[in-house]
DRENTORKOL-3810 file (N, C-alpha, C; in nm, 4 decimals):
REM DRENTORKOL-3810
@n.u->4.9669; n.v->-3.8483; n.w->-0.7629; ca.u->5.0226; ca.v->-3.7864; ca.w->-0.8801; c.u->4.9361; c.v->-3.6678; c.w->-0.9229
@n.u->4.9958; n.v->-3.5522; n.w->-0.9378; ca.u->4.9160; ca.v->-3.4387; ca.w->-0.9838; c.u->4.8863; c.v->-3.4508; c.w->-1.1330
@n.u->4.7732; n.v->-3.3988; n.w->-1.1680; ca.u->4.7307; ca.v->-3.3999; ca.w->-1.3071; c.u->4.7862; c.v->-3.2757; c.w->-1.3753
@n.u->4.8769; n.v->-3.2920; n.w->-1.4702; ca.u->4.9413; ca.v->-3.1796; ca.w->-1.5371; c.u->4.8651; c.v->-3.1319; c.w->-1.6597
@n.u->4.7537; n.v->-3.1950; n.w->-1.6895; ca.u->4.6765; ca.v->-3.1547; ca.w->-1.8062; c.u->4.5924; c.v->-3.0323; c.w->-1.7727
@n.u->4.5871; n.v->-2.9403; n.w->-1.8658; ca.u->4.5018; ca.v->-2.8228; ca.w->-1.8470; c.u->4.3648; c.v->-2.8531; c.w->-1.9066
@n.u->4.2620; n.v->-2.7983; n.w->-1.8465; ca.u->4.1289; ca.v->-2.8234; ca.w->-1.9020; c.u->4.1144; c.v->-2.7561; c.w->-2.0384
@n.u->4.0350; n.v->-2.8136; n.w->-2.1250; ca.u->4.0174; ca.v->-2.7526; ca.w->-2.2577; c.u->3.9442; c.v->-2.6191; c.w->-2.2437
@n.u->3.9766; n.v->-2.5256; n.w->-2.3313; ca.u->3.9077; ca.v->-2.3964; ca.w->-2.3238; c.u->3.7595; c.v->-2.4139; c.w->-2.3575
@n.u->3.6750; n.v->-2.3287; n.w->-2.2987; ca.u->3.5324; ca.v->-2.3411; ca.w->-2.3296; c.u->3.5061; c.v->-2.3101; c.w->-2.4766
@n.u->3.4089; n.v->-2.3805; n.w->-2.5316; ca.u->3.3749; ca.v->-2.3599; ca.w->-2.6718; c.u->3.3109; c.v->-2.2229; c.w->-2.6891
@n.u->3.3522; n.v->-2.1548; n.w->-2.7940; ca.u->3.2894; ca.v->-2.0270; ca.w->-2.8258; c.u->3.1690; c.v->-2.0552; c.w->-2.9142
@n.u->3.0593; n.v->-1.9930; n.w->-2.8784; ca.u->2.9409; ca.v->-2.0141; ca.w->-2.9605; c.u->2.9481; c.v->-1.9246; c.w->-3.0835
@n.u->2.8863; n.v->-1.9687; n.w->-3.1865; ca.u->2.8893; ca.v->-1.8915; ca.w->-3.3097; c.u->2.7979; c.v->-1.7705; c.w->-3.2976
@n.u->2.8197; n.v->-1.6751; n.w->-3.3817; ca.u->2.7378; ca.v->-1.5537; ca.w->-3.3800; c.u->2.5930; c.v->-1.5856; c.w->-3.4141
@n.u->2.5736; n.v->-1.6829; n.w->-3.4996; ca.u->2.4379; ca.v->-1.7213; ca.w->-3.5354; c.u->2.3655; c.v->-1.7826; c.w->-3.4164
@n.u->2.4346; n.v->-1.8648; n.w->-3.3396; ca.u->2.3743; ca.v->-1.9249; ca.w->-3.2211; c.u->2.3425; c.v->-1.8174; c.w->-3.1175
@n.u->2.4310; n.v->-1.7189; n.w->-3.1018; ca.u->2.4040; ca.v->-1.6082; ca.w->-3.0092; c.u->2.2828; c.v->-1.5284; c.w->-3.0549
@n.u->2.2746; n.v->-1.5011; n.w->-3.1842; ca.u->2.1605; ca.v->-1.4259; ca.w->-3.2360; c.u->2.0308; c.v->-1.5025; c.w->-3.2144
@n.u->2.0350; n.v->-1.6318; n.w->-3.2358; ca.u->1.9163; ca.v->-1.7145; ca.w->-3.2129; c.u->1.8762; c.v->-1.7123; c.w->-3.0665
@n.u->1.9740; n.v->-1.7244; n.w->-2.9780; ca.u->1.9454; ca.v->-1.7276; ca.w->-2.8344; c.u->1.8814; c.v->-1.5961; c.w->-2.7886
@n.u->1.9370; n.v->-1.4838; n.w->-2.8304; ca.u->1.8828; ca.v->-1.3551; ca.w->-2.7864; c.u->1.7510; c.v->-1.3203; c.w->-2.8544
@n.u->1.7310; n.v->-1.3640; n.w->-2.9764; ca.u->1.6016; ca.v->-1.3395; ca.w->-3.0395; c.u->1.4939; c.v->-1.4245; c.w->-2.9742
@n.u->1.5287; n.v->-1.5446; n.w->-2.9323; ca.u->1.4329; ca.v->-1.6285; ca.w->-2.8601; c.u->1.3988; c.v->-1.5671; c.w->-2.7252
@n.u->1.4988; n.v->-1.5082; n.w->-2.6592; ca.u->1.4736; ca.v->-1.4420; ca.w->-2.5317; c.u->1.3840; c.v->-1.3197; c.w->-2.5501
@n.u->1.4033; n.v->-1.2452; n.w->-2.6586; ca.u->1.3190; ca.v->-1.1295; ca.w->-2.6864; c.u->1.1747; c.v->-1.1740; c.w->-2.7136
@n.u->1.1602; n.v->-1.2825; n.w->-2.7865; ca.u->1.0272; ca.v->-1.3364; ca.w->-2.8125; c.u->0.9601; c.v->-1.3793; c.w->-2.6821
@n.u->1.0365; n.v->-1.4439; n.w->-2.5939; ca.u->0.9832; ca.v->-1.4868; ca.w->-2.4648; c.u->0.9446; c.v->-1.3667; c.w->-2.3792
@n.u->1.0227; n.v->-1.2602; n.w->-2.3849; ca.u->0.9896; ca.v->-1.1387; ca.w->-2.3096; c.u->0.8588; c.v->-1.0791; c.w->-2.3601
@n.u->0.8424; n.v->-1.0750; n.w->-2.4913; ca.u->0.7195; ca.v->-1.0213; ca.w->-2.5492; c.u->0.5974; c.v->-1.1030; c.w->-2.5099
@n.u->0.6116; n.v->-1.2349; n.w->-2.5111; ca.u->0.5017; ca.v->-1.3229; ca.w->-2.4707; c.u->0.4670; c.v->-1.3013; c.w->-2.3239
@n.u->0.5685; n.v->-1.2912; n.w->-2.2382; ca.u->0.5450; ca.v->-1.2714; ca.w->-2.0946; c.u->0.4713; c.v->-1.1400; c.w->-2.0690
@n.u->0.5197; n.v->-1.0324; n.w->-2.1288; ca.u->0.4574; ca.v->-0.9018; ca.w->-2.1088; c.u->0.3166; c.v->-0.8999; c.w->-2.1672
@n.u->0.2999; n.v->-0.9556; n.w->-2.2856; ca.u->0.1680; ca.v->-0.9591; ca.w->-2.3492; c.u->0.0677; c.v->-1.0411; c.w->-2.2703
@n.u->0.1100; n.v->-1.1547; n.w->-2.2196; ca.u->0.0213; ca.v->-1.2397; ca.w->-2.1409; c.u->-0.0197; c.v->-1.1712; c.w->-2.0108
@n.u->0.0761; n.v->-1.1066; n.w->-1.9445; ca.u->0.0433; ca.v->-1.0343; ca.w->-1.8209; c.u->-0.0527; c.v->-0.9189; c.w->-1.8487
@n.u->-0.0309; n.v->-0.8465; n.w->-1.9580; ca.u->-0.1207; ca.v->-0.7365; ca.w->-1.9929; c.u->-0.2609; c.v->-0.7887; c.w->-2.0253
@n.u->-0.2677; n.v->-0.8995; n.w->-2.0980; ca.u->-0.3971; ca.v->-0.9584; ca.w->-2.1319; c.u->-0.4715; c.v->-1.0031; c.w->-2.0057
@n.u->-0.4000; n.v->-1.0688; n.w->-1.9140; ca.u->-0.4634; ca.v->-1.1114; ca.w->-1.7888; c.u->-0.5089; c.v->-0.9919; c.w->-1.7067
@n.u->-0.4305; n.v->-0.8852; n.w->-1.7055; ca.u->-0.4697; ca.v->-0.7633; ca.w->-1.6353; c.u->-0.5942; c.v->-0.7016; c.w->-1.6965
@n.u->-0.6017; n.v->-0.7026; n.w->-1.8279; ca.u->-0.7189; ca.v->-0.6484; ca.w->-1.8975; c.u->-0.8436; c.v->-0.7290; c.w->-1.8642
@n.u->-0.8316; n.v->-0.8600; n.w->-1.8684; ca.u->-0.9464; ca.v->-0.9458; ca.w->-1.8364; c.u->-0.9874; c.v->-0.9300; c.w->-1.6900
@n.u->-0.8908; n.v->-0.9162; n.w->-1.6016; ca.u->-0.9205; ca.v->-0.8958; ca.w->-1.4602; c.u->-0.9892; c.v->-0.7612; c.w->-1.4386
@n.u->-0.9465; n.v->-0.6581; n.w->-1.5108; ca.u->-1.0123; ca.v->-0.5278; ca.w->-1.5028; c.u->-1.1564; c.v->-0.5348; c.w->-1.5532
@n.u->-1.1788; n.v->-0.6088; n.w->-1.6606; ca.u->-1.3152; ca.v->-0.6250; ca.w->-1.7113; c.u->-1.4022; c.v->-0.6990; c.w->-1.6105
@n.u->-1.3480; n.v->-0.8023; n.w->-1.5507; ca.u->-1.4239; ca.v->-0.8844; ca.w->-1.4567; c.u->-1.4568; c.v->-0.8086; c.w->-1.3285
@n.u->-1.3606; n.v->-0.7323; n.w->-1.2781; ca.u->-1.3819; ca.v->-0.6572; ca.w->-1.1541; c.u->-1.4358; c.v->-0.5167; c.w->-1.1784
@n.u->-1.4522; n.v->-0.4802; n.w->-1.3037; ca.u->-1.5052; ca.v->-0.3505; ca.w->-1.3462; c.u->-1.4224; c.v->-0.2351; c.w->-1.2898
@n.u->-1.2922; n.v->-0.2481; n.w->-1.3010; ca.u->-1.2012; ca.v->-0.1393; ca.w->-1.2672; c.u->-1.1505; c.v->-0.0801; c.w->-1.3975
@n.u->-1.0889; n.v->0.0376; n.w->-1.3892; ca.u->-1.0446; ca.v->0.1020; ca.w->-1.5127; c.u->-0.9206; c.v->0.0331; c.w->-1.5688
@n.u->-0.8033; n.v->0.0715; n.w->-1.5271; ca.u->-0.6811; ca.v->0.0101; ca.w->-1.5799; c.u->-0.5871; c.v->-0.0334; c.w->-1.4682
@n.u->-0.6376; n.v->-0.0522; n.w->-1.3511; ca.u->-0.5542; ca.v->-0.0830; ca.w->-1.2354; c.u->-0.4757; c.v->-0.2129; c.w->-1.2538
@n.u->-0.5440; n.v->-0.3218; n.w->-1.2798; ca.u->-0.4767; ca.v->-0.4514; ca.w->-1.2901; c.u->-0.3985; c.v->-0.4650; c.w->-1.4205
@n.u->-0.4438; n.v->-0.3983; n.w->-1.5248; ca.u->-0.3675; ca.v->-0.3990; ca.w->-1.6498; c.u->-0.2317; c.v->-0.3333; c.w->-1.6266
@n.u->-0.2316; n.v->-0.2223; n.w->-1.5576; ca.u->-0.1069; ca.v->-0.1520; ca.w->-1.5289; c.u->-0.0169; c.v->-0.2345; c.w->-1.4365
@n.u->-0.0738; n.v->-0.2854; n.w->-1.3298; ca.u->0.0057; ca.v->-0.3628; ca.w->-1.2326; c.u->0.0638; c.v->-0.4882; c.w->-1.2966
@n.u->-0.0180; n.v->-0.5644; n.w->-1.3666; ca.u->0.0311; ca.v->-0.6892; ca.w->-1.4261; c.u->0.1250; c.v->-0.6638; c.w->-1.5441
@n.u->0.1024; n.v->-0.5560; n.w->-1.6191; ca.u->0.1936; ca.v->-0.5241; ca.w->-1.7292; c.u->0.3320; c.v->-0.4894; c.w->-1.6754
@n.u->0.3370; n.v->-0.4057; n.w->-1.5726; ca.u->0.4655; ca.v->-0.3704; ca.w->-1.5135; c.u->0.5316; c.v->-0.4917; c.w->-1.4480
@n.u->0.4507; n.v->-0.5764; n.w->-1.3863; ca.u->0.5053; ca.v->-0.6988; ca.w->-1.3277; c.u->0.5656; c.v->-0.7878; c.w->-1.4367
@n.u->0.4989; n.v->-0.7962; n.w->-1.5499; ca.u->0.5509; ca.v->-0.8741; ca.w->-1.6620; c.u->0.6818; c.v->-0.8180; c.w->-1.7142
@n.u->0.6922; n.v->-0.6859; n.w->-1.7206; ca.u->0.8169; ca.v->-0.6228; ca.w->-1.7652; c.u->0.9302; c.v->-0.6564; c.w->-1.6686
@n.u->0.9039; n.v->-0.6415; n.w->-1.5386; ca.u->1.0080; ca.v->-0.6704; ca.w->-1.4401; c.u->1.0461; c.v->-0.8180; c.w->-1.4386
@n.u->0.9485; n.v->-0.9065; n.w->-1.4533; ca.u->0.9806; ca.v->-1.0492; ca.w->-1.4589; c.u->1.0655; c.v->-1.0812; c.w->-1.5813
@n.u->1.0278; n.v->-1.0243; n.w->-1.6956; ca.u->1.1012; ca.v->-1.0512; ca.w->-1.8192; c.u->1.2436; c.v->-0.9958; c.w->-1.8108
@n.u->1.2601; n.v->-0.8759; n.w->-1.7578; ca.u->1.3932; ca.v->-0.8183; ca.w->-1.7441; c.u->1.4788; c.v->-0.8968; c.w->-1.6455
@n.u->1.4180; n.v->-0.9403; n.w->-1.5356; ca.u->1.4909; ca.v->-1.0206; ca.w->-1.4377; c.u->1.5420; c.v->-1.1491; c.w->-1.5017
@n.u->1.4553; n.v->-1.2156; n.w->-1.5762; ca.u->1.4945; ca.v->-1.3406; ca.w->-1.6419; c.u->1.6041; c.v->-1.3151; c.w->-1.7459
@n.u->1.5909; n.v->-1.2059; n.w->-1.8217; ca.u->1.6899; ca.v->-1.1730; ca.w->-1.9234; c.u->1.8265; c.v->-1.1456; c.w->-1.8604
@n.u->1.8292; n.v->-1.0642; n.w->-1.7544; ca.u->1.9552; ca.v->-1.0306; ca.w->-1.6893; c.u->2.0182; c.v->-1.1540; c.w->-1.6260
@n.u->1.9353; n.v->-1.2353; n.w->-1.5613; ca.u->1.9860; ca.v->-1.3580; ca.w->-1.4991; c.u->2.0478; c.v->-1.4500; c.w->-1.6055
@n.u->1.9815; n.v->-1.4665; n.w->-1.7170; ca.u->2.0310; ca.v->-1.5523; ca.w->-1.8244; c.u->2.1572; c.v->-1.4932; c.w->-1.8886
@n.u->2.1589; n.v->-1.3636; n.w->-1.9102; ca.u->2.2747; ca.v->-1.2999; ca.w->-1.9734; c.u->2.3968; c.v->-1.3082; c.w->-1.8835
@n.u->2.3792; n.v->-1.2953; n.w->-1.7536; ca.u->2.4928; ca.v->-1.3019; ca.w->-1.6611; c.u->2.5442; c.v->-1.4461; c.w->-1.6473
@n.u->2.4560; n.v->-1.5443; n.w->-1.6592; ca.u->2.5013; ca.v->-1.6826; ca.w->-1.6478; c.u->2.5759; c.v->-1.7278; c.w->-1.7739
@n.u->2.5520; n.v->-1.6627; n.w->-1.8861; ca.u->2.6180; ca.v->-1.6997; ca.w->-2.0102; c.u->2.7570; c.v->-1.6374; c.w->-2.0221
@n.u->2.7861; n.v->-1.5363; n.w->-1.9430; ca.u->2.9163; ca.v->-1.4688; ca.w->-1.9563; c.u->3.0228; c.v->-1.5299; c.w->-1.8708
END
């Protein structure tokens, strides 16, 4: 017997829940970038380089944060 019932439509999230989700993601991005920059700074101090590791790790943090944001945003749509 075929099932003639249609699946229920997906629940729409409220605007407040969306705002909370994206503000939490922005906070997480800031923490990721800040932590990578801090680790780069400490690594530069330890290895006595100028800004090499600070630059590399900061940019890596930006790319990681953007990748995570895009991946999460695409999975929610």
